[in-house]
C-alpha positions in Angstrom: 235.5 20.3 125.0 235.2 24.0 125.7 236.8 24.8 129.0 236.6 28.0 131.3 239.5 28.1 133.9 239.1 30.5 136.7 242.6 31.1 138.2 242.4 32.9 141.4 244.6 35.6 142.2 245.4 34.2 145.8 246.9 31.2 143.9 249.2 33.1 141.6 250.5 34.8 144.7 251.6 38.5 145.7 253.6 39.1 143.7 252.7 36.3 141.1 254.8 33.3 141.1 256.7 32.9 137.8 257.0 29.2 138.4 253.2 28.8 138.8 252.5 30.9 135.8 254.9 28.8 133.9 253.0 25.5 134.9 249.7 27.1 134.0 251.2 27.7 130.5 252.1 24.2 130.3 248.5 22.9 131.2 246.9 25.5 128.9 249.1 24.5 125.9 248.5 20.6 126.8 244.6 21.3 126.9 245.0 22.7 123.4 247.0 20.0 122.0 244.2 17.6 123.2 242.0 19.7 120.9 239.9 21.3 123.6 239.4 25.3 123.6 240.0 27.2 126.7 239.3 30.5 128.2 241.2 31.5 131.4 239.9 34.2 133.6 242.5 35.6 136.2 241.7 37.2 139.6 243.6 40.0 141.3 244.2 38.1 144.7 246.1 39.7 147.6 247.6 42.7 145.6 244.1 43.8 144.7 242.9 43.5 148.4 245.8 45.7 149.4 244.9 48.4 147.1 241.3 48.1 148.3 242.2 48.5 151.9 244.2 51.5 151.1 241.7 53.1 148.9 239.1 52.6 151.7 241.4 54.5 154.0 241.3 57.2 151.3 237.4 57.3 151.6 237.1 56.0 147.9 233.6 54.8 146.6 233.1 51.1 146.3 233.3 51.6 142.6 236.5 53.3 142.8 238.0 50.5 144.8 236.6 47.8 142.6 238.3 49.5 139.5 241.7 49.1 141.3 240.9 45.3 142.0 240.1 45.0 138.1 243.2 46.7 137.0 245.3 44.2 139.2 243.5 41.4 137.6 244.1 42.8 134.2 247.9 43.0 135.0 247.8 39.3 136.0 246.0 38.3 132.8 248.4 40.3 130.9 251.2 38.3 132.5 249.7 35.0 131.7 248.9 36.2 128.0 252.6 37.4 127.5 253.8 33.9 128.9 251.6 32.0 126.6 252.8 33.7 123.5 250.6 33.7 120.2 247.8 35.8 121.5 247.0 39.5 121.0 248.8 41.8 123.3 245.7 43.0 124.7 243.4 42.0 127.7 240.0 42.0 126.7 237.7 44.2 128.5 234.3 42.7 127.5 233.0 39.2 127.4 232.3 39.6 123.6 235.9 40.8 122.9 237.0 37.5 124.9 234.6 35.2 122.9 236.0 36.8 119.6 239.6 35.6 120.4 238.3 32.3 121.8 236.7 31.3 118.6 239.7 32.2 116.4 242.5 31.2 118.6 240.9 28.7 120.7 242.6 30.2 123.7 241.7 33.4 125.4 242.6 35.2 128.7 241.0 38.1 130.5 240.8 39.7 134.0 238.0 41.6 135.6 235.2 43.5 133.8 233.3 46.4 135.7 232.6 47.3 139.4 230.4 45.3 141.2 231.3 42.1 139.6 233.8 39.5 140.8 236.1 37.5 138.5 234.2 34.5 139.4 231.1 36.4 137.9 233.1 37.1 134.9 234.1 33.5 134.4 230.5 32.4 134.7 229.4 34.9 132.1 232.2 33.5 129.8 231.1 30.0 130.5 227.6 31.0 129.5 228.7 32.8 126.3 231.0 30.1 124.9 228.7 27.2 126.0 231.3 25.7 128.2 231.3 22.2 129.0 233.1 22.8 132.2 234.2 25.5 134.5 237.3 24.7 136.6 238.0 26.9 139.5 241.6 26.8 140.5 241.4 28.0 144.3 243.5 28.2 147.3 241.6 25.3 148.8 241.1 21.7 148.1 237.4 22.2 147.2 234.4 23.3 148.9 234.0 22.7 152.6 231.1 22.7 155.1 232.4 25.8 156.6 235.8 27.8 156.2 238.6 25.1 156.9 241.0 27.8 157.9 238.7 28.9 160.8 236.9 25.6 161.7 239.1 22.6 162.1 235.9 20.2 162.0 235.0 21.3 158.6 234.7 18.7 155.9 235.5 18.6 152.1 232.4 17.9 149.9 233.0 15.7 147.0 229.9 16.6 145.1 227.1 19.2 145.3 223.9 20.2 143.7 223.5 23.7 142.9 220.6 23.9 145.5 223.0 22.4 148.2 225.8 25.0 147.2 223.3 28.0 147.4 222.6 26.9 151.1 226.2 27.3 151.9 226.8 30.5 150.3 225.2 33.9 151.0 225.9 37.6 151.1 226.1 40.7 148.9 229.1 41.7 146.8 231.9 43.7 148.4 235.0 45.2 146.7 237.6 42.3 147.0 235.2 39.6 148.1 237.0 36.5 149.0 234.7 33.4 148.8 235.4 30.0 147.4 232.6 30.8 144.8 230.5 34.0 144.7 226.6 33.9 144.9 226.0 35.7 141.7 228.4 33.4 139.7 226.6 30.5 141.4 223.2 31.9 140.2 224.5 32.3 136.6 226.0 28.7 136.4 223.0 27.1 137.9 220.6 28.7 135.6 222.6 27.7 132.7 223.4 24.0 134.0 227.2 24.4 133.6 229.3 21.7 135.4 231.9 23.3 137.8 235.0 21.6 139.5 236.5 23.7 142.4 240.1 22.3 143.0 243.4 23.2 144.5 245.0 25.5 142.1 248.6 25.4 143.5 248.7 22.1 141.5 248.0 22.9 138.0 247.8 19.4 136.9 244.6 19.2 138.8 243.0 21.1 136.0 244.0 18.3 133.6 242.6 15.7 136.1 239.3 17.4 136.2 238.8 17.8 132.4 239.7 14.0 132.0 236.8 13.3 134.4 238.9 11.9 137.2 237.6 12.8 140.6 239.4 15.8 142.1 238.1 18.8 144.2 234.5 19.3 144.5 232.2 18.8 141.6 229.0 20.9 141.3 226.1 20.1 138.8 
């Protein structure tokens, strides 16, 4: 099985939690022992949004603010690369570079790519490039809800969604540091390529193994 794992920067923390990074290392190694291939895409999270906020105060452009978020995500990716060991000590800066590592090592890690593109979209492009069987998004929520559960106590978690149903829940244009459960551009890429997605609680890395095994967890989109 070919797996793409998107780890939200908000999950890793600000600064990143060594304990959580260690748990993800264990999960990724276990996935490899099961003879699966895995590409991990790491977000920037709260630190990137802090930089974006300060950059906005400095009247920097959207592209300049985005680059700050990208660089933070790459630092997070490098942290995971070093913790895993056995990978080139460099963060891929193109999908093609990641795919080359993925095909030879069966494990690859990267962060953001370019302004105007979230790491959700990066993960979707990687999933398309490697013909992934599943994309698992490790988020800061239990799955996808009918509305933001942090603002609406009546919000309900959805166990399963079609892409058409998901598109009705998500709307809006990209802004630097956008914080959604799954961004609209990524949804378009994933739906066009019919890639199965599982959105789950990333604070419990073992959920990733549960999703790969096919046991119900989080929200499944297909």
